[in-house]
C-alpha positions in Angstrom: -9.9 -13.4 8.3 -12.0 -14.6 11.7 -13.7 -18.2 11.9 -17.4 -17.3 10.8 -16.5 -15.6 8.0 -16.3 -17.1 4.5 -15.2 -15.7 0.9 -15.7 -17.2 -2.4 -12.9 -18.9 -4.4 -13.2 -19.4 -8.0 -11.9 -22.9 -8.9 -8.5 -23.3 -11.2 -10.2 -26.3 -13.3 -14.1 -25.7 -13.7 -14.5 -22.0 -12.7 -17.1 -22.8 -10.4 -17.5 -20.3 -7.7 -16.8 -21.8 -4.0 -17.5 -20.2 -0.9 -15.1 -21.3 1.9 -15.3 -21.0 5.7 -12.5 -18.4 7.1 -10.9 -21.3 9.0 -10.6 -23.5 5.8 -9.0 -20.5 3.8 -6.1 -22.0 1.7 -7.4 -25.8 1.7 -10.6 -27.2 0.3 -11.8 -28.8 -2.8 -14.5 -27.7 -5.5 -17.9 -29.0 -4.4 -18.5 -29.2 -8.2 -15.7 -31.0 -9.7 -13.7 -31.8 -6.6 -10.3 -30.4 -7.8 -8.2 -28.9 -4.8 -8.9 -25.1 -4.6 -5.4 -24.2 -3.4 -3.1 -26.2 -5.1 -0.4 -24.0 -5.0 0.2 -23.6 -8.3 -0.5 -20.4 -11.4 -3.8 -20.9 -12.7 -4.3 -20.8 -16.7 -6.6 -17.5 -17.7 -8.4 -17.4 -20.5 -10.2 -14.8 -22.8 -13.1 -17.1 -21.7 -12.2 -17.4 -17.9 -10.9 -13.9 -16.8 -13.2 -12.0 -16.0 -14.9 -14.5 -13.8 -11.7 -15.4 -11.9 -11.2 -11.3 -11.6 -14.6 -10.5 -10.3 -16.0 -13.4 -8.3 -12.6 -14.0 -6.5 -12.3 -12.6 -3.1 -8.8 -12.8 -2.8 -6.8 -10.5 -4.5 -5.9 -12.0 -7.9 -2.2 -11.0 -9.5 -2.2 -11.9 -13.0 1.1 -12.2 -15.1 0.5 -11.2 -18.9 3.3 -13.1 -20.3 4.1 -14.8 -24.3 6.6 -18.0 -24.8 8.6 -16.4 -26.8 9.6 -13.7 -24.2 13.2 -14.8 -22.0 12.0 -12.3 -19.0 8.7 -14.1 -19.2 10.4 -17.5 -19.1 12.8 -16.3 -16.2 10.2 -14.8 -14.2 8.3 -18.5 -14.6 9.2 -20.0 -11.6 9.6 -17.1 -9.6 5.8 -16.7 -10.0 5.1 -20.5 -9.6 7.3 -19.9 -6.1 4.4 -17.4 -5.0 1.8 -19.1 -6.2 3.1 -22.1 -3.2 4.1 -19.4 -0.5 0.5 -17.3 -0.5 -2.0 -19.7 -1.8 -4.2 -18.6 1.1 -3.6 -14.9 0.7 -3.5 -14.2 -2.8 -5.1 -16.2 -6.1 -2.0 -16.2 -8.8 -2.9 -16.6 -12.8 -1.2 -16.8 -15.6 -2.4 -15.3 -19.3 -0.8 -15.7 -22.3 -0.9 -12.7 -24.5 -1.1 -14.5 -28.1 -3.7 -16.8 -26.7 -5.7 -14.3 -25.0 -5.5 -11.3 -27.2 -8.7 -9.6 -26.1 -8.3 -9.8 -22.9 -4.4 -8.3 -23.2 -5.8 -5.3 -25.2 -8.5 -4.6 -23.0 -5.8 -3.8 -20.0 -3.7 -2.1 -22.8 -0.6 -4.7 -22.5 2.0 -3.2 -24.2 5.2 -5.0 -22.3 5.6 -8.4 -21.0 6.0 -9.7 -18.2 3.8 -6.9 -17.1 2.2 -8.3 -13.6 -1.6 -6.8 -12.6 -3.2 -7.1 -9.6 -6.6 -7.4 -8.9 -9.2 -6.4 -5.7 -13.3 -6.8 -6.1 -12.7 -6.9 -10.1 -10.8 -3.7 -10.2 -7.1 -3.4 -11.2 -5.3 -1.7 -8.1 -1.5 -1.7 -9.4 0.3 -3.2 -11.8 4.6 -3.5 -12.2 6.4 -4.5 -15.9 9.4 -6.6 -15.9 10.9 -9.8 -14.4 12.0 -9.7 -10.6 13.3 -12.3 -8.0 10.9 -13.3 -5.8 11.7 -11.0 -2.6 10.8 -8.1 -4.8 8.3 -9.3 -5.7 6.7 -10.1 -2.3 7.9 -6.6 -1.5 6.3 -5.3 -4.3 3.0 -7.0 -3.2 3.9 -5.7 0.3 3.4 -2.5 -0.5 0.1 -3.0 -2.4 -1.1 -4.1 1.4 -1.7 -7.8 -0.1 1.0 -9.7 2.3 
């Protein structure tokens, strides 16, 4: 990203859209609520805020569709958190609990969990199911041209 370009990033706290100069990608605070925009933590997605985060972020968004009762989902949680911290300037990382957001899970035909779906420009571009170690997840993201 060049220093003269900018991109839009949705705040993980208040869902406001912020424009960030290219040289500041990876840091900065929300102009509306003051929250850190690149906290390095997965964003909690819901039926209410999902579309805004997917369609208004200029960075790719990787969504983990999961459930609290799912053992592989629980195993995947620390890996996903690590990814959020390591790749915060290149990728938005969000978690959507399927039982708390059934409309969104149904809309994307989530039948097994964990399922990871990669979005760019508001469109699904790739998906994979099942838990995986961080190295395998980063390799998959490299294959998708994200990392």
